C-alpha positions as CSV (number, residue, x, y, z in Angstrom):
1,M,-4.6,43.4,-17.0
2,T,-4.6,39.7,-17.8
3,E,-0.8,39.5,-17.5
4,L,-1.0,41.2,-14.1
5,I,-3.6,38.7,-12.9
6,W,-1.4,35.9,-14.2
7,W,1.6,37.2,-12.2
8,V,-0.4,37.5,-9.0
9,C,-1.8,34.0,-9.4
10,A,1.6,32.6,-10.2
11,A,3.2,34.3,-7.1
12,L,0.4,33.0,-4.9
13,A,0.7,29.5,-6.3
14,V,4.5,29.5,-5.7
15,G,3.9,30.9,-2.2
16,G,1.3,28.2,-1.4
17,G,3.7,25.5,-2.6
18,L,6.4,26.8,-0.4
19,G,4.0,27.0,2.5
20,T,2.9,23.4,1.9
21,I,6.5,22.2,2.1
22,L,7.8,24.4,5.0
23,S,4.8,24.3,7.3
24,R,5.2,22.0,10.3
25,N,1.5,21.7,11.0
26,P,-0.2,19.2,8.5
27,V,-3.5,21.0,8.5
28,S,-1.7,24.3,7.6
29,S,0.1,22.4,4.8
30,L,-3.2,21.2,3.4
31,L,-4.6,24.8,3.5
32,F,-1.6,26.1,1.6
33,L,-2.0,23.3,-0.9
34,I,-5.7,24.3,-1.4
35,L,-4.5,27.9,-2.0
36,T,-2.1,26.6,-4.7
37,F,-4.8,24.5,-6.4
38,F,-7.2,27.5,-6.6
39,N,-4.5,29.7,-8.1
40,L,-3.6,27.1,-10.6
41,A,-7.3,26.9,-11.6
42,A,-7.3,30.7,-12.1
43,I,-4.2,30.3,-14.4
44,Y,-6.0,27.6,-16.4
45,V,-8.9,30.0,-16.9
46,L,-6.6,32.7,-18.1
47,L,-5.1,30.2,-20.6
48,G,-8.6,29.3,-21.9
49,A,-8.9,25.8,-20.3
50,H,-12.1,26.4,-18.4
51,F,-13.0,22.7,-18.1
52,I,-9.5,21.9,-16.7
53,A,-10.0,24.8,-14.2
54,A,-13.4,23.4,-13.1
55,I,-11.8,19.9,-12.7
56,Q,-9.0,21.4,-10.7
57,V,-11.4,23.0,-8.2
58,I,-13.9,20.1,-8.0
59,V,-11.5,17.2,-8.0
60,Y,-8.3,18.4,-6.5
61,A,-9.3,21.4,-4.3
62,G,-12.5,19.5,-3.3
63,A,-12.5,15.7,-3.3
64,I,-8.8,14.9,-3.0
65,M,-8.2,17.6,-0.3
66,V,-11.1,16.1,1.7
67,L,-9.4,12.7,1.3
68,F,-6.1,14.2,2.6
69,I,-7.9,15.8,5.6
70,F,-9.4,12.4,6.5
71,V,-6.0,10.7,6.2
72,V,-4.5,13.4,8.6
73,M,-7.4,12.8,11.0
74,M,-6.9,9.1,10.8
75,L,-3.2,9.3,11.5
76,N,-3.8,11.6,14.5
77,V,-0.5,13.4,13.9
78,G,0.7,15.1,17.1
79,E,3.9,16.4,18.6
80,R,5.4,12.9,18.9
81,A,5.0,12.4,15.1
82,V,6.6,15.8,14.5
83,A,9.6,14.9,16.7
84,M,9.9,11.6,14.9
85,E,9.9,13.3,11.5
86,R,12.6,15.6,12.7
87,S,14.8,12.6,13.7
88,W,14.2,11.1,10.2
89,L,15.2,14.3,8.4
90,P,18.6,15.5,9.5
91,G,20.1,18.7,8.1
92,G,22.3,17.0,5.5
93,I,19.3,15.3,3.8
94,W,18.1,18.7,2.4
95,V,21.3,19.3,0.2
96,G,20.0,17.3,-2.8
97,P,16.5,18.9,-2.9
98,A,18.1,22.3,-2.4
99,V,20.4,21.8,-5.4
100,L,17.5,20.7,-7.6
101,A,15.3,23.6,-6.5
102,A,18.2,26.0,-7.2
103,V,18.5,24.5,-10.7
104,L,14.8,24.8,-11.4
105,F,14.8,28.4,-10.1
106,A,17.7,29.3,-12.4
107,Q,15.8,27.9,-15.3
108,V,12.7,29.9,-14.5
109,V,14.8,33.1,-14.1
110,Y,16.5,32.4,-17.4
111,L,13.2,31.9,-19.3
112,V,11.7,35.1,-17.7
113,M,14.7,37.2,-18.6
114,R,15.0,35.9,-22.1
115,G,11.8,37.6,-23.1
116,P,8.5,36.5,-24.5
117,G,8.4,33.1,-26.3
118,P,6.6,32.1,-29.4
119,E,2.9,33.0,-29.5
120,Y,0.4,30.2,-29.7
121,P,-3.2,30.6,-30.7
122,R,-5.6,30.6,-27.7
123,T,-8.3,28.0,-28.1
124,V,-10.9,26.9,-25.5
125,V,-10.3,23.3,-24.4
126,G,-13.7,21.6,-23.9
127,P,-14.6,18.3,-22.2
128,K,-14.6,16.4,-25.4
129,Q,-10.9,17.1,-26.1
130,V,-10.0,16.3,-22.5
131,G,-11.9,13.0,-22.5
132,L,-10.4,12.0,-25.8
133,A,-6.9,12.7,-24.5
134,L,-7.4,11.0,-21.1
135,Y,-9.0,7.9,-22.4
136,G,-7.0,7.7,-25.5
137,P,-3.2,8.0,-25.5
138,Y,-3.0,8.8,-21.8
139,L,-5.2,6.0,-20.5
140,M,-2.4,4.0,-18.9
141,G,-1.1,7.1,-17.1
142,V,-4.6,7.8,-15.7
143,E,-5.0,4.2,-14.4
144,L,-1.6,4.1,-12.9
145,A,-2.2,7.4,-11.1
146,S,-5.5,6.1,-9.6
147,M,-3.7,2.9,-8.4
148,L,-1.0,5.1,-6.9
149,L,-3.6,7.1,-4.9
150,L,-5.2,3.9,-3.7
151,A,-1.9,2.4,-2.6
152,G,-1.1,5.7,-0.7
153,L,-4.5,5.5,1.1
154,V,-4.0,1.9,2.1
155,A,-0.5,2.6,3.3
156,A,-1.6,5.6,5.3
157,Y,-4.3,3.5,6.9
158,H,-1.9,0.8,7.9
159,L,0.6,3.3,9.2
160,G,-2.0,4.9,11.4
161,W,-3.4,1.7,12.7
162,R,-0.5,1.0,15.1
163,R,-1.3,1.4,18.8
164,Q,-0.2,4.4,20.8
165,P,2.6,3.8,23.4
166,E,0.4,5.3,26.2
167,Q,-2.4,2.9,25.4
168,E,-0.1,-0.1,25.3
169,S,1.5,0.9,28.7
170,K,-1.9,1.3,30.3
171,E,-3.1,-2.1,29.0
172,T,0.1,-3.8,30.1
173,H,-0.2,-2.2,33.6
174,F,-3.9,-3.4,33.7
175,D,-2.9,-6.9,32.7
176,E,-0.2,-7.1,35.3
177,R,-2.5,-5.9,38.0
178,R,-5.2,-8.4,37.0
179,T,-2.6,-11.2,37.0
180,A,-1.4,-10.1,40.5
181,V,-4.9,-10.1,41.8
182,G,-5.5,-13.5,40.4
183,R,-2.4,-14.9,41.9
184,S,-3.2,-13.5,45.3
185,A,-6.7,-15.0,45.1
186,V,-5.2,-18.4,44.3
187,R,-2.8,-18.1,47.2
188,A,-5.6,-17.1,49.5
189,G,-7.6,-20.1,48.4
190,T,-4.7,-22.5,49.0
191,D,-4.1,-21.0,52.5
192,R,-7.6,-21.8,53.7
193,P,-8.1,-25.0,55.7
194,A,-9.7,-27.8,53.8
195,G,-13.5,-27.6,54.6
196,A,-13.5,-23.8,54.8
197,P,-15.9,-22.1,52.4
């Protein structure tokens, strides 16, 4: 029964990952990514890593996904951004990622067809072991990952700060009209006789 649940969660995680990549709507991509995170948490529970599963749900499926949703709302991605992304990604650019995905898929098929691997003892991983690992030998990796997330948030903010073309054209048109009205008022004032109010 445990193996069947593992296969179901693994299939859902792979399907969610594919949906994240292939979906054209950013909100749908985020929902597929949340599905992937939840299924990974279930796989962690099956492997005996209950603390990692809780962190997966609380941090990744919770806090980081809320951050991603705020970034998507801040960028205000619409049809214009989708068309721009299509122009940036022509058909030939997918050859390299497709080859790498095919190699990884062949490796997974080979490992599955080879049969069961060596058996490892199942032990429960508690918060103490995770803390000792994160703030011990992997401290630099954790700090670099946090700086990478911060840099991504700042970059997304600056990318989303640019003005929309419709707003710029309206403001330019308003400035031109205001300048024209000011010039006509100056001309009307110079055409009046000297002593006229």
